Biopython code that builds the backbone (N, CA, C, O; Angstrom):
import numpy as np
from Bio.PDB.StructureBuilder import StructureBuilder

atoms = [
    (1, "MET", "N", (5.637, -31.633, 5.474)),
    (1, "MET", "CA", (6.676, -30.715, 5.324)),
    (1, "MET", "C", (7.031, -29.781, 6.209)),
    (1, "MET", "O", (6.147, -29.068, 6.685)),
    (2, "SER", "N", (7.922, -29.668, 6.462)),
    (2, "SER", "CA", (8.168, -28.809, 7.369)),
    (2, "SER", "C", (8.521, -27.626, 7.157)),
    (2, "SER", "O", (8.813, -27.494, 5.968)),
    (3, "SER", "N", (8.668, -26.449, 7.889)),
    (3, "SER", "CA", (9.104, -24.835, 7.430)),
    (3, "SER", "C", (10.211, -24.935, 6.911)),
    (3, "SER", "O", (10.171, -24.311, 5.851)),
    (4, "THR", "N", (11.392, -25.470, 7.104)),
    (4, "THR", "CA", (12.723, -25.723, 6.915)),
    (4, "THR", "C", (12.748, -26.300, 5.101)),
    (4, "THR", "O", (13.559, -26.082, 4.200)),
    (5, "ASP", "N", (11.575, -27.028, 5.141)),
    (5, "ASP", "CA", (11.428, -27.661, 3.601)),
    (5, "ASP", "C", (10.851, -26.744, 2.433)),
    (5, "ASP", "O", (11.063, -26.849, 1.225)),
    (6, "ARG", "N", (10.179, -25.951, 3.014)),
    (6, "ARG", "CA", (9.777, -24.633, 1.809)),
    (6, "ARG", "C", (10.590, -24.467, 0.948)),
    (6, "ARG", "O", (11.699, -25.002, 0.945)),
    (7, "PRO", "N", (10.144, -23.668, 0.053)),
    (7, "PRO", "CA", (11.339, -22.817, -0.490)),
    (7, "PRO", "C", (10.559, -21.809, -0.331)),
    (7, "PRO", "O", (9.330, -21.764, -0.275)),
    (8, "ASP", "N", (11.692, -20.637, -0.231)),
    (8, "ASP", "CA", (11.483, -19.296, 0.530)),
    (8, "ASP", "C", (10.454, -18.483, -0.380)),
    (8, "ASP", "O", (10.955, -18.170, -1.459)),
    (9, "ALA", "N", (9.069, -18.048, -0.194)),
    (9, "ALA", "CA", (8.336, -17.458, -0.729)),
    (9, "ALA", "C", (8.382, -16.057, -1.067)),
    (9, "ALA", "O", (7.420, -15.600, -1.685)),
    (10, "ARG", "N", (9.568, -15.123, -0.690)),
    (10, "ARG", "CA", (9.644, -14.005, -0.381)),
    (10, "ARG", "C", (10.170, -13.832, -1.882)),
    (10, "ARG", "O", (10.482, -14.797, -2.579)),
    (11, "ILE", "N", (10.246, -12.313, -2.365)),
    (11, "ILE", "CA", (10.208, -12.042, -3.572)),
    (11, "ILE", "C", (11.509, -11.975, -3.670)),
    (11, "ILE", "O", (11.904, -11.650, -2.550)),
    (12, "ASP", "N", (12.695, -12.139, -4.608)),
    (12, "ASP", "CA", (13.766, -11.932, -5.026)),
    (12, "ASP", "C", (14.046, -10.604, -5.638)),
    (12, "ASP", "O", (14.337, -10.708, -6.829)),
    (13, "VAL", "N", (14.046, -9.336, -5.159)),
    (13, "VAL", "CA", (14.283, -7.896, -5.706)),
    (13, "VAL", "C", (15.338, -7.964, -6.780)),
    (13, "VAL", "O", (15.275, -7.677, -7.976)),
    (14, "ALA", "N", (16.328, -8.420, -6.034)),
    (14, "ALA", "CA", (17.703, -8.648, -6.676)),
    (14, "ALA", "C", (17.648, -9.086, -8.106)),
    (14, "ALA", "O", (18.150, -8.577, -9.108)),
    (15, "ALA", "N", (16.888, -10.191, -7.944)),
    (15, "ALA", "CA", (16.699, -10.882, -9.333)),
    (15, "ALA", "C", (15.716, -10.240, -10.494)),
    (15, "ALA", "O", (15.100, -10.774, -11.416)),
    (16, "GLY", "N", (15.845, -8.685, -10.000)),
    (16, "GLY", "CA", (15.073, -8.099, -11.323)),
    (16, "GLY", "C", (13.705, -8.195, -11.429)),
    (16, "GLY", "O", (13.175, -7.979, -12.519)),
    (17, "LEU", "N", (12.932, -8.542, -10.279)),
    (17, "LEU", "CA", (11.358, -8.461, -10.310)),
    (17, "LEU", "C", (10.785, -6.916, -10.210)),
    (17, "LEU", "O", (11.238, -6.115, -9.393)),
    (18, "ARG", "N", (9.898, -6.647, -10.996)),
    (18, "ARG", "CA", (9.563, -5.365, -10.685)),
    (18, "ARG", "C", (8.150, -5.455, -9.899)),
    (18, "ARG", "O", (7.281, -6.155, -10.419)),
    (19, "PHE", "N", (7.944, -4.984, -9.031)),
    (19, "PHE", "CA", (6.537, -4.661, -8.395)),
    (19, "PHE", "C", (6.092, -3.428, -7.957)),
    (19, "PHE", "O", (6.832, -2.502, -7.626)),
    (20, "HIS", "N", (5.159, -3.418, -7.956)),
    (20, "HIS", "CA", (3.799, -2.428, -7.424)),
    (20, "HIS", "C", (3.168, -3.212, -6.282)),
    (20, "HIS", "O", (2.967, -4.408, -6.074)),
    (21, "ALA", "N", (2.882, -1.854, -5.489)),
    (21, "ALA", "CA", (2.492, -2.342, -3.635)),
    (21, "ALA", "C", (0.980, -1.472, -4.269)),
    (21, "ALA", "O", (0.940, -0.426, -4.916)),
    (22, "VAL", "N", (-0.228, -2.399, -3.776)),
    (22, "VAL", "CA", (-1.594, -1.853, -3.574)),
    (22, "VAL", "C", (-1.767, -1.905, -1.943)),
    (22, "VAL", "O", (-1.347, -2.875, -1.311)),
    (23, "VAL", "N", (-2.472, -0.698, -1.247)),
    (23, "VAL", "CA", (-2.280, -0.643, -0.169)),
    (23, "VAL", "C", (-4.184, -0.190, 0.200)),
    (23, "VAL", "O", (-4.744, 0.906, 0.180)),
    (24, "PRO", "N", (-4.730, -1.609, 0.511)),
    (24, "PRO", "CA", (-6.119, -0.675, 0.697)),
    (24, "PRO", "C", (-6.369, -0.413, 2.249)),
    (24, "PRO", "O", (-6.245, -1.347, 3.041)),
    (25, "ALA", "N", (-6.715, 0.832, 2.669)),
    (25, "ALA", "CA", (-6.681, 1.368, 3.658)),
    (25, "ALA", "C", (-7.897, 2.158, 3.685)),
    (25, "ALA", "O", (-7.989, 2.884, 4.675)),
    (26, "ALA", "N", (-8.825, 2.204, 2.879)),
    (26, "ALA", "CA", (-10.149, 2.880, 2.646)),
    (26, "ALA", "C", (-10.989, 2.414, 3.910)),
    (26, "ALA", "O", (-12.190, 2.574, 3.688)),
    (27, "GLY", "N", (-10.759, 1.945, 5.030)),
    (27, "GLY", "CA", (-11.829, 1.698, 6.023)),
    (27, "GLY", "C", (-11.928, 2.614, 6.640)),
    (27, "GLY", "O", (-11.129, 3.529, 6.442)),
    (28, "ARG", "N", (-12.915, 2.741, 7.607)),
    (28, "ARG", "CA", (-13.398, 4.072, 8.590)),
    (28, "ARG", "C", (-13.175, 3.978, 9.661)),
    (28, "ARG", "O", (-13.416, 4.948, 10.379)),
    (29, "GLY", "N", (-12.593, 2.713, 10.261)),
    (29, "GLY", "CA", (-12.001, 2.286, 11.702)),
    (29, "GLY", "C", (-13.046, 2.186, 12.348)),
    (29, "GLY", "O", (-12.804, 2.422, 13.532)),
    (30, "GLU", "N", (-14.162, 1.940, 12.162)),
    (30, "GLU", "CA", (-15.356, 1.941, 13.224)),
    (30, "GLU", "C", (-15.156, 0.976, 14.467)),
    (30, "GLU", "O", (-15.660, 1.231, 15.561)),
    (31, "ARG", "N", (-14.512, 0.036, 14.264)),
    (31, "ARG", "CA", (-14.216, -1.091, 15.492)),
    (31, "ARG", "C", (-13.030, -0.268, 16.431)),
    (31, "ARG", "O", (-12.951, -0.291, 17.659)),
    (32, "PHE", "N", (-12.317, 0.316, 15.668)),
    (32, "PHE", "CA", (-11.031, 0.883, 16.522)),
    (32, "PHE", "C", (-11.561, 2.464, 16.950)),
    (32, "PHE", "O", (-11.158, 3.161, 17.881)),
    (33, "GLY", "N", (-12.371, 2.699, 16.161)),
    (33, "GLY", "CA", (-12.640, 4.294, 16.783)),
    (33, "GLY", "C", (-12.029, 5.377, 16.167)),
    (33, "GLY", "O", (-12.149, 6.495, 16.669)),
    (34, "ALA", "N", (-11.356, 5.195, 15.094)),
    (34, "ALA", "CA", (-10.582, 6.313, 14.276)),
    (34, "ALA", "C", (-10.096, 5.646, 13.405)),
    (34, "ALA", "O", (-10.131, 4.416, 13.365)),
    (35, "ALA", "N", (-9.352, 6.700, 12.238)),
    (35, "ALA", "CA", (-8.830, 5.949, 10.904)),
    (35, "ALA", "C", (-7.387, 5.351, 11.665)),
    (35, "ALA", "O", (-6.578, 5.774, 12.491)),
    (36, "LYS", "N", (-7.557, 4.328, 11.003)),
    (36, "LYS", "CA", (-6.068, 3.748, 11.871)),
    (36, "LYS", "C", (-5.008, 3.945, 10.997)),
    (36, "LYS", "O", (-3.919, 3.755, 11.540)),
    (37, "GLN", "N", (-4.944, 4.357, 9.475)),
    (37, "GLN", "CA", (-3.875, 4.421, 8.505)),
    (37, "GLN", "C", (-3.279, 6.106, 9.198)),
    (37, "GLN", "O", (-2.274, 6.630, 8.717)),
    (38, "PHE", "N", (-3.874, 6.609, 10.060)),
    (38, "PHE", "CA", (-3.480, 8.032, 10.262)),
    (38, "PHE", "C", (-3.044, 7.916, 11.779)),
    (38, "PHE", "O", (-2.457, 8.956, 12.077)),
    (39, "VAL", "N", (-3.098, 7.198, 12.659)),
    (39, "VAL", "CA", (-2.681, 7.236, 14.191)),
    (39, "VAL", "C", (-1.280, 7.302, 13.984)),
    (39, "VAL", "O", (-0.720, 6.910, 12.961)),
    (40, "PRO", "N", (-0.711, 7.811, 14.985)),
    (40, "PRO", "CA", (0.659, 8.071, 15.017)),
    (40, "PRO", "C", (1.508, 6.462, 15.683)),
    (40, "PRO", "O", (0.909, 5.740, 16.481)),
    (41, "VAL", "N", (2.680, 6.190, 15.272)),
    (41, "VAL", "CA", (3.094, 5.141, 15.908)),
    (41, "VAL", "C", (4.474, 5.386, 15.901)),
    (41, "VAL", "O", (5.104, 5.543, 14.856)),
    (42, "ALA", "N", (4.991, 5.426, 17.057)),
    (42, "ALA", "CA", (6.741, 5.841, 17.232)),
    (42, "ALA", "C", (6.863, 7.434, 16.336)),
    (42, "ALA", "O", (7.847, 7.807, 15.698)),
    (43, "GLY", "N", (5.532, 8.208, 16.525)),
    (43, "GLY", "CA", (5.980, 9.583, 15.845)),
    (43, "GLY", "C", (5.627, 9.656, 14.770)),
    (43, "GLY", "O", (5.826, 10.747, 14.235)),
    (44, "ARG", "N", (5.004, 8.662, 14.007)),
    (44, "ARG", "CA", (4.943, 8.897, 12.413)),
    (44, "ARG", "C", (3.412, 8.420, 12.066)),
    (44, "ARG", "O", (2.856, 7.944, 13.056)),
    (45, "PRO", "N", (2.705, 8.440, 11.023)),
    (45, "PRO", "CA", (1.465, 8.015, 11.019)),
    (45, "PRO", "C", (1.822, 6.591, 10.613)),
    (45, "PRO", "O", (2.933, 6.247, 10.210)),
    (46, "LEU", "N", (0.519, 5.617, 10.794)),
    (46, "LEU", "CA", (1.052, 4.254, 10.447)),
    (46, "LEU", "C", (1.113, 4.032, 8.789)),
    (46, "LEU", "O", (1.700, 3.109, 8.225)),
    (47, "LEU", "N", (0.449, 4.982, 8.226)),
    (47, "LEU", "CA", (0.866, 4.543, 6.986)),
    (47, "LEU", "C", (2.040, 4.889, 6.391)),
    (47, "LEU", "O", (2.614, 4.321, 5.462)),
    (48, "ALA", "N", (2.407, 6.039, 7.107)),
    (48, "ALA", "CA", (3.979, 6.289, 6.414)),
    (48, "ALA", "C", (4.921, 5.328, 6.898)),
    (48, "ALA", "O", (6.066, 5.428, 6.457)),
    (49, "TRP", "N", (4.661, 4.385, 7.745)),
    (49, "TRP", "CA", (5.449, 3.144, 8.002)),
    (49, "TRP", "C", (5.468, 2.469, 6.860)),
    (49, "TRP", "O", (6.471, 2.228, 6.189)),
    (50, "THR", "N", (4.052, 2.069, 6.562)),
    (50, "THR", "CA", (3.594, 1.064, 5.657)),
    (50, "THR", "C", (4.634, 1.725, 4.419)),
    (50, "THR", "O", (5.696, 1.151, 4.177)),
    (51, "VAL", "N", (4.296, 2.783, 3.779)),
    (51, "VAL", "CA", (5.388, 3.286, 2.791)),
    (51, "VAL", "C", (6.658, 3.095, 2.842)),
    (51, "VAL", "O", (7.394, 2.964, 1.863)),
    (52, "ARG", "N", (7.002, 3.069, 4.081)),
    (52, "ARG", "CA", (8.908, 3.149, 4.088)),
    (52, "ARG", "C", (9.014, 1.838, 3.948)),
    (52, "ARG", "O", (9.850, 1.469, 3.123)),
    (53, "ARG", "N", (8.325, 0.907, 4.591)),
    (53, "ARG", "CA", (8.497, -0.405, 4.527)),
    (53, "ARG", "C", (8.573, -1.193, 3.027)),
    (53, "ARG", "O", (9.349, -1.981, 2.486)),
    (54, "LEU", "N", (7.526, -0.629, 2.737)),
    (54, "LEU", "CA", (7.395, -1.410, 0.809)),
    (54, "LEU", "C", (8.604, -0.562, 0.357)),
    (54, "LEU", "O", (9.461, -1.389, 0.045)),
    (55, "ARG", "N", (9.123, 0.753, 0.156)),
    (55, "ARG", "CA", (10.098, 1.142, -0.211)),
    (55, "ARG", "C", (11.389, 0.453, -0.271)),
    (55, "ARG", "O", (12.110, 0.391, -1.266)),
    (56, "GLU", "N", (11.664, -0.158, 1.099)),
    (56, "GLU", "CA", (12.704, -0.438, 1.510)),
    (56, "GLU", "C", (12.829, -2.120, 1.009)),
    (56, "GLU", "O", (13.923, -2.672, 0.891)),
    (57, "ALA", "N", (11.705, -2.709, 0.781)),
    (57, "ALA", "CA", (11.275, -4.158, 0.141)),
    (57, "ALA", "C", (11.324, -3.872, -1.797)),
    (57, "ALA", "O", (11.058, -4.705, -2.663)),
    (58, "GLY", "N", (11.651, -2.767, -1.941)),
    (58, "GLY", "CA", (11.867, -2.648, -3.433)),
    (58, "GLY", "C", (10.488, -2.168, -4.279)),
    (58, "GLY", "O", (10.604, -1.980, -5.490)),
    (59, "ALA", "N", (9.461, -2.015, -3.765)),
    (59, "ALA", "CA", (8.662, -1.488, -4.376)),
    (59, "ALA", "C", (8.794, -0.164, -5.676)),
    (59, "ALA", "O", (9.147, 0.993, -5.443)),
    (60, "ALA", "N", (8.432, -0.689, -6.955)),
    (60, "ALA", "CA", (8.535, 0.420, -7.800)),
    (60, "ALA", "C", (7.573, 1.528, -7.730)),
    (60, "ALA", "O", (7.897, 2.589, -8.263)),
    (61, "SER", "N", (6.236, 1.409, -7.043)),
    (61, "SER", "CA", (5.629, 2.186, -6.830)),
    (61, "SER", "C", (4.560, 1.785, -5.648)),
    (61, "SER", "O", (4.338, 0.598, -5.406)),
    (62, "ILE", "N", (4.104, 2.530, -5.141)),
    (62, "ILE", "CA", (2.861, 2.074, -4.454)),
    (62, "ILE", "C", (1.584, 3.182, -4.472)),
    (62, "ILE", "O", (1.608, 4.413, -4.456)),
    (63, "THR", "N", (0.666, 2.401, -4.503)),
    (63, "THR", "CA", (-1.069, 2.906, -4.416)),
    (63, "THR", "C", (-1.795, 2.856, -3.292)),
    (63, "THR", "O", (-2.433, 1.839, -3.022)),
    (64, "LEU", "N", (-1.796, 3.775, -2.611)),
    (64, "LEU", "CA", (-2.824, 4.006, -1.374)),
    (64, "LEU", "C", (-4.338, 4.135, -1.860)),
    (64, "LEU", "O", (-4.731, 4.970, -2.675)),
    (65, "VAL", "N", (-5.177, 3.107, -1.185)),
    (65, "VAL", "CA", (-6.371, 3.215, -1.518)),
    (65, "VAL", "C", (-7.034, 3.573, 0.042)),
    (65, "VAL", "O", (-7.032, 2.889, 1.066)),
    (66, "LEU", "N", (-7.689, 5.159, -0.271)),
    (66, "LEU", "CA", (-7.825, 5.548, 1.047)),
    (66, "LEU", "C", (-9.435, 6.270, 0.809)),
    (66, "LEU", "O", (-9.877, 6.568, -0.301)),
    (67, "PRO", "N", (-10.326, 6.504, 2.400)),
    (67, "PRO", "CA", (-11.400, 7.151, 2.295)),
    (67, "PRO", "C", (-11.432, 8.366, 1.376)),
    (67, "PRO", "O", (-10.391, 9.021, 1.417)),
    (68, "ALA", "N", (-12.328, 8.802, 0.598)),
    (68, "ALA", "CA", (-12.282, 10.004, -0.187)),
    (68, "ALA", "C", (-12.150, 11.084, 0.481)),
    (68, "ALA", "O", (-11.276, 11.880, 0.136)),
    (69, "ASP", "N", (-12.956, 11.352, 1.551)),
    (69, "ASP", "CA", (-12.191, 12.710, 2.646)),
    (69, "ASP", "C", (-10.741, 12.799, 2.909)),
    (69, "ASP", "O", (-10.227, 13.891, 3.150)),
    (70, "ASP", "N", (-10.152, 11.857, 2.880)),
    (70, "ASP", "CA", (-8.622, 11.784, 3.261)),
    (70, "ASP", "C", (-7.528, 11.975, 2.278)),
    (70, "ASP", "O", (-6.305, 11.934, 2.414)),
    (71, "LEU", "N", (-8.304, 12.199, 1.232)),
    (71, "LEU", "CA", (-7.264, 11.964, 0.144)),
    (71, "LEU", "C", (-6.038, 13.503, -0.148)),
    (71, "LEU", "O", (-4.945, 13.372, -0.698)),
    (72, "GLY", "N", (-6.379, 14.331, 0.174)),
    (72, "GLY", "CA", (-6.078, 15.648, 0.071)),
    (72, "GLY", "C", (-5.015, 15.550, 1.333)),
    (72, "GLY", "O", (-3.866, 15.837, 0.996)),
    (73, "ASP", "N", (-5.154, 15.263, 2.465)),
    (73, "ASP", "CA", (-4.431, 14.925, 3.887)),
    (73, "ASP", "C", (-3.178, 14.174, 3.513)),
    (73, "ASP", "O", (-2.057, 14.552, 3.853)),
    (74, "ALA", "N", (-3.425, 13.063, 2.778)),
    (74, "ALA", "CA", (-2.739, 12.082, 2.380)),
    (74, "ALA", "C", (-1.933, 12.745, 1.263)),
    (74, "ALA", "O", (-0.798, 12.949, 1.693)),
    (75, "ARG", "N", (-2.048, 13.106, 0.170)),
    (75, "ARG", "CA", (-1.360, 13.606, -0.830)),
    (75, "ARG", "C", (-0.278, 14.551, 0.170)),
    (75, "ARG", "O", (0.907, 14.249, 0.308)),
    (76, "ARG", "N", (-0.851, 15.599, 0.752)),
    (76, "ARG", "CA", (-0.050, 16.429, 1.514)),
    (76, "ARG", "C", (1.402, 15.876, 2.132)),
    (76, "ARG", "O", (2.587, 16.106, 1.890)),
    (77, "ARG", "N", (0.670, 15.021, 3.061)),
    (77, "ARG", "CA", (1.855, 14.250, 3.860)),
    (77, "ARG", "C", (2.857, 13.317, 3.262)),
    (77, "ARG", "O", (3.891, 12.890, 3.775)),
    (78, "LEU", "N", (2.346, 13.078, 2.059)),
    (78, "LEU", "CA", (2.891, 12.350, 1.052)),
    (78, "LEU", "C", (3.715, 12.758, 0.139)),
    (78, "LEU", "O", (4.440, 12.005, -0.511)),
    (79, "ALA", "N", (3.654, 14.191, 0.006)),
    (79, "ALA", "CA", (4.228, 14.908, -1.387)),
    (79, "ALA", "C", (5.767, 14.601, -1.630)),
    (79, "ALA", "O", (6.300, 14.726, -2.732)),
    (80, "ALA", "N", (6.333, 14.240, -0.634)),
    (80, "ALA", "CA", (8.128, 14.235, -0.724)),
    (80, "ALA", "C", (8.073, 12.716, -1.682)),
    (80, "ALA", "O", (9.182, 12.338, -2.058)),
    (81, "ASP", "N", (7.055, 11.971, -2.029)),
    (81, "ASP", "CA", (7.520, 10.609, -2.646)),
    (81, "ASP", "C", (6.846, 10.444, -3.787)),
    (81, "ASP", "O", (6.030, 9.522, -3.759)),
    (82, "PRO", "N", (6.960, 11.246, -5.104)),
    (82, "PRO", "CA", (5.998, 10.760, -6.482)),
    (82, "PRO", "C", (5.641, 9.432, -6.758)),
    (82, "PRO", "O", (4.737, 9.024, -7.488)),
    (83, "GLU", "N", (6.306, 8.921, -6.213)),
    (83, "GLU", "CA", (5.813, 7.427, -6.546)),
    (83, "GLU", "C", (4.769, 6.627, -5.952)),
    (83, "GLU", "O", (4.604, 5.428, -6.173)),
    (84, "VAL", "N", (3.788, 7.643, -4.875)),
    (84, "VAL", "CA", (2.888, 7.144, -4.142)),
    (84, "VAL", "C", (1.773, 7.602, -4.977)),
    (84, "VAL", "O", (1.776, 8.722, -5.488)),
    (85, "ILE", "N", (0.792, 6.736, -5.131)),
    (85, "ILE", "CA", (-0.354, 7.304, -5.796)),
    (85, "ILE", "C", (-1.394, 7.148, -4.682)),
    (85, "ILE", "O", (-1.272, 6.444, -3.679)),
    (86, "CYS", "N", (-2.438, 7.920, -5.020)),
    (86, "CYS", "CA", (-3.419, 7.985, -3.849)),
    (86, "CYS", "C", (-4.804, 8.054, -4.422)),
    (86, "CYS", "O", (-5.185, 9.086, -4.975)),
    (87, "VAL", "N", (-5.661, 6.875, -4.300)),
    (87, "VAL", "CA", (-6.776, 6.949, -5.073)),
    (87, "VAL", "C", (-8.076, 6.793, -3.698)),
    (87, "VAL", "O", (-7.995, 6.365, -2.546)),
    (88, "ALA", "N", (-9.043, 7.283, -4.383)),
    (88, "ALA", "CA", (-10.256, 6.758, -3.119)),
    (88, "ALA", "C", (-10.895, 5.321, -3.086)),
    (88, "ALA", "O", (-11.101, 4.661, -4.105)),
    (89, "GLY", "N", (-11.039, 5.114, -2.449)),
    (89, "GLY", "CA", (-11.858, 3.761, -2.062)),
    (89, "GLY", "C", (-12.949, 3.503, -2.827)),
    (89, "GLY", "O", (-13.450, 4.426, -3.469)),
    (90, "GLY", "N", (-13.528, 2.112, -2.882)),
    (90, "GLY", "CA", (-14.930, 1.893, -3.064)),
    (90, "GLY", "C", (-15.929, 1.517, -1.766)),
    (90, "GLY", "O", (-15.516, 1.632, -0.612)),
    (91, "GLU", "N", (-17.216, 1.080, -2.063)),
    (91, "GLU", "CA", (-18.129, 0.680, -1.155)),
    (91, "GLU", "C", (-17.493, -0.469, -0.198)),
    (91, "GLU", "O", (-17.744, -0.443, 1.007)),
    (92, "THR", "N", (-16.743, -1.381, -0.703)),
    (92, "THR", "CA", (-16.383, -2.745, -0.692)),
    (92, "THR", "C", (-14.532, -2.817, -0.255)),
    (92, "THR", "O", (-13.785, -1.903, -0.601)),
    (93, "ARG", "N", (-14.077, -3.915, 0.450)),
    (93, "ARG", "CA", (-13.028, -3.861, 0.355)),
    (93, "ARG", "C", (-12.389, -4.676, -1.201)),
    (93, "ARG", "O", (-11.205, -4.781, -1.522)),
    (94, "GLN", "N", (-13.403, -5.088, -1.840)),
    (94, "GLN", "CA", (-12.868, -5.565, -3.108)),
    (94, "GLN", "C", (-13.154, -4.688, -4.371)),
    (94, "GLN", "O", (-12.551, -4.795, -5.438)),
    (95, "ALA", "N", (-14.347, -3.641, -4.045)),
    (95, "ALA", "CA", (-14.152, -2.507, -5.041)),
    (95, "ALA", "C", (-12.709, -1.737, -4.459)),
    (95, "ALA", "O", (-11.985, -1.283, -5.345)),
    (96, "SER", "N", (-12.419, -1.627, -3.559)),
    (96, "SER", "CA", (-11.201, -0.929, -3.299)),
    (96, "SER", "C", (-10.103, -1.376, -3.747)),
    (96, "SER", "O", (-9.201, -0.609, -4.083)),
    (97, "VAL", "N", (-10.020, -2.395, -3.807)),
    (97, "VAL", "CA", (-8.746, -3.108, -4.300)),
    (97, "VAL", "C", (-8.616, -2.778, -5.753)),
    (97, "VAL", "O", (-7.682, -2.188, -6.297)),
    (98, "ALA", "N", (-9.830, -3.312, -6.352)),
    (98, "ALA", "CA", (-10.113, -3.055, -7.791)),
    (98, "ALA", "C", (-9.428, -1.541, -8.152)),
    (98, "ALA", "O", (-8.699, -1.501, -9.142)),
    (99, "LEU", "N", (-9.573, -0.711, -7.632)),
    (99, "LEU", "CA", (-9.576, 0.828, -7.878)),
    (99, "LEU", "C", (-8.325, 0.755, -7.827)),
    (99, "LEU", "O", (-7.827, 0.961, -8.934)),
    (100, "GLY", "N", (-7.401, 0.499, -6.819)),
    (100, "GLY", "CA", (-6.004, 0.317, -6.658)),
    (100, "GLY", "C", (-5.247, -0.134, -7.871)),
    (100, "GLY", "O", (-4.546, 0.561, -8.608)),
    (101, "VAL", "N", (-5.558, -1.666, -7.969)),
    (101, "VAL", "CA", (-4.903, -2.128, -8.913)),
    (101, "VAL", "C", (-5.162, -1.207, -9.986)),
    (101, "VAL", "O", (-4.074, -0.745, -10.328)),
    (102, "ALA", "N", (-6.216, -0.660, -10.767)),
    (102, "ALA", "CA", (-6.640, -0.529, -11.833)),
    (102, "ALA", "C", (-5.911, 1.395, -11.966)),
    (102, "ALA", "O", (-5.838, 2.036, -13.014)),
    (103, "ALA", "N", (-5.492, 1.871, -10.597)),
    (103, "ALA", "CA", (-4.855, 3.278, -10.700)),
    (103, "ALA", "C", (-3.062, 2.889, -10.619)),
    (103, "ALA", "O", (-2.276, 3.807, -10.849)),
    (104, "SER", "N", (-2.493, 1.399, -10.261)),
    (104, "SER", "CA", (-1.529, 1.079, -10.292)),
    (104, "SER", "C", (-0.794, 1.325, -11.513)),
    (104, "SER", "O", (-1.485, 1.658, -12.476)),
    (105, "PRO", "N", (0.248, 1.249, -11.657)),
    (105, "PRO", "CA", (1.306, 0.946, -13.172)),
    (105, "PRO", "C", (1.598, -0.526, -13.160)),
    (105, "PRO", "O", (2.680, -1.021, -13.475)),
    (106, "ALA", "N", (0.536, -1.173, -12.768)),
    (106, "ALA", "CA", (0.685, -2.823, -12.970)),
    (106, "ALA", "C", (1.116, -3.309, -14.628)),
    (106, "ALA", "O", (1.525, -4.386, -15.062)),
    (107, "ALA", "N", (0.884, -2.275, -15.161)),
    (107, "ALA", "CA", (1.246, -2.955, -16.678)),
    (107, "ALA", "C", (2.494, -3.239, -17.075)),
    (107, "ALA", "O", (3.007, -3.993, -17.902)),
    (108, "SER", "N", (3.060, -2.021, -15.852)),
    (108, "SER", "CA", (4.662, -2.400, -16.266)),
    (108, "SER", "C", (5.599, -3.094, -15.195)),
    (108, "SER", "O", (6.808, -2.875, -15.109)),
    (109, "ALA", "N", (4.727, -4.149, -14.216)),
    (109, "ALA", "CA", (5.174, -4.779, -13.205)),
    (109, "ALA", "C", (5.055, -6.654, -13.441)),
    (109, "ALA", "O", (4.234, -7.384, -13.996)),
    (110, "ASP", "N", (6.116, -6.844, -12.823)),
    (110, "ASP", "CA", (6.130, -8.413, -13.040)),
    (110, "ASP", "C", (5.133, -9.300, -11.858)),
    (110, "ASP", "O", (4.900, -10.505, -11.764)),
    (111, "LEU", "N", (4.687, -8.140, -11.045)),
    (111, "LEU", "CA", (4.118, -8.607, -9.905)),
    (111, "LEU", "C", (3.282, -7.277, -9.019)),
    (111, "LEU", "O", (3.856, -6.211, -8.800)),
    (112, "VAL", "N", (1.671, -7.593, -8.515)),
    (112, "VAL", "CA", (1.031, -6.539, -8.274)),
    (112, "VAL", "C", (0.951, -7.075, -6.630)),
    (112, "VAL", "O", (0.222, -8.045, -6.421)),
    (113, "ALA", "N", (1.640, -6.499, -5.534)),
    (113, "ALA", "CA", (1.522, -7.071, -4.346)),
    (113, "ALA", "C", (0.298, -6.498, -3.596)),
    (113, "ALA", "O", (0.562, -5.380, -3.155)),
    (114, "VAL", "N", (-0.968, -6.912, -3.309)),
    (114, "VAL", "CA", (-1.961, -6.127, -2.384)),
    (114, "VAL", "C", (-2.103, -6.580, -0.947)),
    (114, "VAL", "O", (-2.873, -5.991, -0.187)),
]
sb = StructureBuilder()
sb.init_structure("model")
sb.init_model(0)
sb.init_chain("A")
sb.init_seg("    ")
for serial, (resi, resn, name, xyz) in enumerate(atoms, 1):
    if name == "N":
        sb.init_residue(resn, " ", resi, " ")
    sb.init_atom(name, np.array(xyz, "f"), 0.0, 1.0, " ", f" {name:<3s}", serial, name[0])
structure = sb.get_structure()
């Protein structure tokens, strides 16, 4: 099957699907040398670009899973967007994703994108 034979896997937001996004970003950036989520890219934190693109894709809400120490800073930076939920991550990526899904309004979603 070629790539042209496959059905389009993108979500058709216009079809009325309501989706929520969970962004696991609780890593410490040990290999990178800094917390990547706040590194500036073209004058904005990387996480701000992520939120912007998810909004443009039609996300009904966005749950950011962050290091506990960064929650206050993230909430201040994203205060203008009331649909962004910030929660502390767990000890592992799996635990962080579970915490993010639990904190999101997933019950009102057709889909939760991680």
